[in-house]
Short mmCIF file of the C-alpha atoms (twelve columns), coordinates in Angstrom:
data_MODEL
# 
_entry.id   MODEL 
# 
loop_
_atom_site.group_PDB 
_atom_site.id 
_atom_site.type_symbol 
_atom_site.label_atom_id 
_atom_site.label_alt_id 
_atom_site.label_comp_id 
_atom_site.label_asym_id 
_atom_site.label_seq_id 
_atom_site.Cartn_x 
_atom_site.Cartn_y 
_atom_site.Cartn_z 
_atom_site.pdbx_PDB_model_num 
ATOM 1   C CA . MET A 1   81.125  -30.503 106.367 1 
ATOM 2   C CA . ALA A 2   83.612  -28.717 104.104 1 
ATOM 3   C CA . ASP A 3   87.263  -28.370 105.004 1 
ATOM 4   C CA . LEU A 4   88.897  -24.971 105.350 1 
ATOM 5   C CA . GLN A 5   91.823  -24.581 102.953 1 
ATOM 6   C CA . TYR A 6   94.140  -21.581 102.806 1 
ATOM 7   C CA . PHE A 7   95.331  -20.056 99.540  1 
ATOM 8   C CA . ALA A 8   98.133  -17.524 99.007  1 
ATOM 9   C CA . VAL A 9   96.782  -14.291 97.510  1 
ATOM 10  C CA . ALA A 10  99.478  -11.636 98.005  1 
ATOM 11  C CA . THR A 11  102.394 -10.551 100.138 1 
ATOM 12  C CA . LYS A 12  102.263 -7.964  102.888 1 
ATOM 13  C CA . ALA A 13  104.265 -5.609  100.653 1 
ATOM 14  C CA . ASP A 14  101.568 -5.816  97.941  1 
ATOM 15  C CA . ILE A 15  98.892  -4.113  100.055 1 
ATOM 16  C CA . GLU A 16  99.665  -0.838  101.823 1 
ATOM 17  C CA . PRO A 17  97.525  0.347   104.767 1 
ATOM 18  C CA . GLY A 18  94.216  1.689   103.452 1 
ATOM 19  C CA . GLU A 19  94.412  -0.323  100.235 1 
ATOM 20  C CA . VAL A 20  92.217  -3.057  98.785  1 
ATOM 21  C CA . PHE A 21  93.696  -5.895  96.710  1 
ATOM 22  C CA . VAL A 22  91.300  -8.021  94.671  1 
ATOM 23  C CA . ALA A 23  92.261  -11.571 93.740  1 
ATOM 24  C CA . GLU A 24  90.487  -14.583 92.308  1 
ATOM 25  C CA . VAL A 25  90.849  -17.601 94.567  1 
ATOM 26  C CA . GLU A 26  89.470  -20.945 93.397  1 
ATOM 27  C CA . GLY A 27  86.889  -19.144 91.244  1 
ATOM 28  C CA . GLU A 28  85.868  -16.727 94.016  1 
ATOM 29  C CA . ARG A 29  86.667  -12.985 93.891  1 
ATOM 30  C CA . VAL A 30  88.111  -11.882 97.223  1 
ATOM 31  C CA . ALA A 31  88.958  -8.345  98.357  1 
ATOM 32  C CA . VAL A 32  91.877  -8.351  100.806 1 
ATOM 33  C CA . CYS A 33  91.976  -5.171  102.896 1 
ATOM 34  C CA . ASN A 34  94.820  -3.690  104.934 1 
ATOM 35  C CA . VAL A 35  93.419  -1.888  107.994 1 
ATOM 36  C CA . ASP A 36  96.375  -0.311  109.788 1 
ATOM 37  C CA . GLY A 37  98.587  -3.351  109.174 1 
ATOM 38  C CA . GLU A 38  95.905  -5.970  109.901 1 
ATOM 39  C CA . PHE A 39  94.529  -7.937  106.961 1 
ATOM 40  C CA . TYR A 40  90.882  -8.839  106.375 1 
ATOM 41  C CA . ALA A 41  89.131  -10.509 103.449 1 
ATOM 42  C CA . ILE A 42  85.591  -10.067 102.151 1 
ATOM 43  C CA . GLU A 43  83.781  -11.328 99.105  1 
ATOM 44  C CA . ASP A 44  84.416  -8.878  96.262  1 
ATOM 45  C CA . VAL A 45  80.728  -8.337  95.553  1 
ATOM 46  C CA . CYS A 46  78.599  -5.538  96.969  1 
ATOM 47  C CA . THR A 47  75.425  -7.141  98.313  1 
ATOM 48  C CA . HIS A 48  73.359  -4.249  96.977  1 
ATOM 49  C CA . ASP A 49  74.188  -4.447  93.274  1 
ATOM 50  C CA . GLY A 50  77.026  -6.912  92.706  1 
ATOM 51  C CA . SER A 51  79.731  -4.296  92.105  1 
ATOM 52  C CA . SER A 52  83.401  -4.993  92.734  1 
ATOM 53  C CA . PHE A 53  85.388  -3.163  95.406  1 
ATOM 54  C CA . ASP A 54  88.455  -3.021  93.142  1 
ATOM 55  C CA . GLN A 55  88.092  0.726   92.484  1 
ATOM 56  C CA . THR A 56  87.928  1.876   96.097  1 
ATOM 57  C CA . ASP A 57  90.126  2.426   99.117  1 
ATOM 58  C CA . LEU A 58  89.443  2.095   102.819 1 
ATOM 59  C CA . GLU A 59  88.643  4.675   105.457 1 
ATOM 60  C CA . GLY A 60  89.724  2.800   108.555 1 
ATOM 61  C CA . PRO A 61  87.754  -0.464  108.471 1 
ATOM 62  C CA . GLU A 62  85.077  1.014   106.170 1 
ATOM 63  C CA . ILE A 63  84.849  0.128   102.497 1 
ATOM 64  C CA . PHE A 64  82.556  1.991   100.114 1 
ATOM 65  C CA . CYS A 65  80.886  0.542   97.046  1 
ATOM 66  C CA . PRO A 66  82.009  2.766   94.149  1 
ATOM 67  C CA . ARG A 67  78.617  2.576   92.386  1 
ATOM 68  C CA . HIS A 68  76.002  3.568   94.953  1 
ATOM 69  C CA . GLY A 69  77.986  4.302   98.113  1 
ATOM 70  C CA . ALA A 70  76.948  1.367   100.306 1 
ATOM 71  C CA . VAL A 71  79.315  1.086   103.272 1 
ATOM 72  C CA . PHE A 72  80.591  -2.120  104.912 1 
ATOM 73  C CA . ASP A 73  82.903  -2.929  107.826 1 
ATOM 74  C CA . VAL A 74  85.628  -5.184  106.390 1 
ATOM 75  C CA . THR A 75  86.409  -6.626  109.834 1 
ATOM 76  C CA . THR A 76  82.909  -8.087  110.266 1 
ATOM 77  C CA . GLY A 77  81.157  -7.748  106.886 1 
ATOM 78  C CA . ASP A 78  78.389  -5.707  108.537 1 
ATOM 79  C CA . VAL A 79  76.471  -3.061  106.591 1 
ATOM 80  C CA . LEU A 80  77.235  0.427   107.889 1 
ATOM 81  C CA . GLY A 81  75.393  2.463   105.272 1 
ATOM 82  C CA . ALA A 82  72.581  2.140   102.741 1 
ATOM 83  C CA . PRO A 83  71.552  1.212   100.135 1 
ATOM 84  C CA . ALA A 84  72.880  -2.267  101.048 1 
ATOM 85  C CA . THR A 85  70.896  -4.214  103.638 1 
ATOM 86  C CA . GLU A 86  72.741  -7.565  103.651 1 
ATOM 87  C CA . PRO A 87  76.262  -8.028  105.076 1 
ATOM 88  C CA . VAL A 88  79.114  -9.006  102.783 1 
ATOM 89  C CA . PRO A 89  80.625  -12.472 103.454 1 
ATOM 90  C CA . THR A 90  84.032  -12.524 105.156 1 
ATOM 91  C CA . PHE A 91  86.881  -15.016 104.959 1 
ATOM 92  C CA . PRO A 92  89.546  -15.940 107.515 1 
ATOM 93  C CA . VAL A 93  93.013  -14.537 106.845 1 
ATOM 94  C CA . ARG A 94  96.362  -15.707 108.132 1 
ATOM 95  C CA . LEU A 95  99.964  -14.736 107.554 1 
ATOM 96  C CA . ASN A 96  102.524 -17.319 106.537 1 
ATOM 97  C CA . GLY A 97  105.724 -15.325 106.836 1 
ATOM 98  C CA . GLU A 98  105.202 -12.406 104.442 1 
ATOM 99  C CA . THR A 99  102.467 -14.201 102.495 1 
ATOM 100 C CA . ILE A 100 98.786  -13.386 103.041 1 
ATOM 101 C CA . GLU A 101 96.562  -16.452 102.861 1 
ATOM 102 C CA . VAL A 102 92.766  -16.527 102.657 1 
ATOM 103 C CA . GLY A 103 90.746  -19.479 103.932 1 
ATOM 104 C CA . LEU A 104 87.943  -20.948 101.831 1 
ATOM 105 C CA . GLU A 105 85.705  -23.890 102.628 1 
ATOM 106 C CA . ARG A 106 86.237  -26.663 100.082 1 
# 
């Protein structure tokens, strides 16, 4: 079984509420989302067509794929709107002081 390791991706000041911050962590693109001061992380790949979420903002916990409009809940990864049918993977997030860390299995 893989171990969960946390990696620093940004500071709280880097991501305002309603914003998405995309970072590459150990070769994996991760979209860190600020939902009203709470941070969530999803894989930065729309499960419908592989697009990045780097050109979009949030509406509450909802993130929209900029290409075809698929909608996902960043708190769970669940699909909320077509054309996507598969959820987007999520990652654990923790705060270490002002630093946002994302957990990846390694």
